[in-house]
Steps between C-alpha positions, in 0.01 A plus 500: 500500500683569817861622491769450763788743467829354618683783672397778732712799394433803288491316172274234643248774577531626143438146368191474719367825345581361157310181574195695613507685162509176297255224418538139407273253310273473808473873565683755713787388724479524876820535705453248780827550689866589498740209570806594698785277635558752784292362792498841672267625228247218527159621610557858389274680249675661200267733314211310658638163374625241753860388512565131574750225457510261202347204687218710641427650157485156341263374766267796481516579129601173327363604158664841492740587219836624636679797347846618585516834683876517540724702265820306550515232228686247719281552806190471278623173358553358853146603610332375182675166545367491863148577374517229235626245756200592720267416214400846386427589139607840356307793362609730216416871529488739206371846583206612273704814414782294356510486114620197321448310176361150466854382427619536860544184712463547873657242726297392806552720798587807288419845641448775242423834664310806367626707214712231327517457128608164353505494122528168318670160501602526863554207734490535877608216722332398824479754787640795295415838650467817287438806720327828404543671163744278318517439117601171355586474134462216248669166536598549864543188712508516884605200706320400816507734796638789297396836655467846348471798733278794387577690182724246325513509115608195308549513126451205264705179500617507864517170677513482884607197692353385834483717810617820331429822692471830312493829695271793450535690174753272328490475123614229258593560135383249249676187395430322170346164396849374421659647819259575782625711788544247779465558876630202698347317793508691831624818339416838662455816300519823699237771502533739204755283316512488118582147391666501161653149497446161651538450877675198639345261751500614864642843412385844623519779243436875548538827312466642154605297314464222753819332616575226755584590861469158662487137412356255747571128536 
């Protein structure tokens, strides 16, 4: 199966490497192209892979599965909506060095990088990204487009909303079945933060313990 990585930055190159390390039902994946909305990059080679616009990619590789190569949750949602409108389907990438139980649900378009451990009864929404060396405990729920940077550790019974961004090295204490720790839609958790209580929608929290520094509309 051919893969088209939407994006042409550093993380897109990492996703391309991830795709080349994975295989689908029909065998190994082949990265056909990067898709970039910046016309000045069209025609370039990025790690020996061509960069092209969305329309050109659809014309040349109509059966490719698109995967998001952009770390920003909101920007990734916009590009994935463009890809869907163009008629693309989506791939799901789970690195062979990720460990997970059979009780993990991966939403389409998910990107699970090397070194991750996902335990049991975990639900990931569409286009979730979990970067290198994260651990995800039992009964965690992640809404669509949620993004974990490298080295994030999530204990059990934590529920993330949509488009949450978690910085490198952040940790979350556990909630309970009666009272999960909740992280609202569009929240941002700073690098190295220790989240000990629920985070409101569209709020940025930092520090140990994590506290709010900004609330967005």
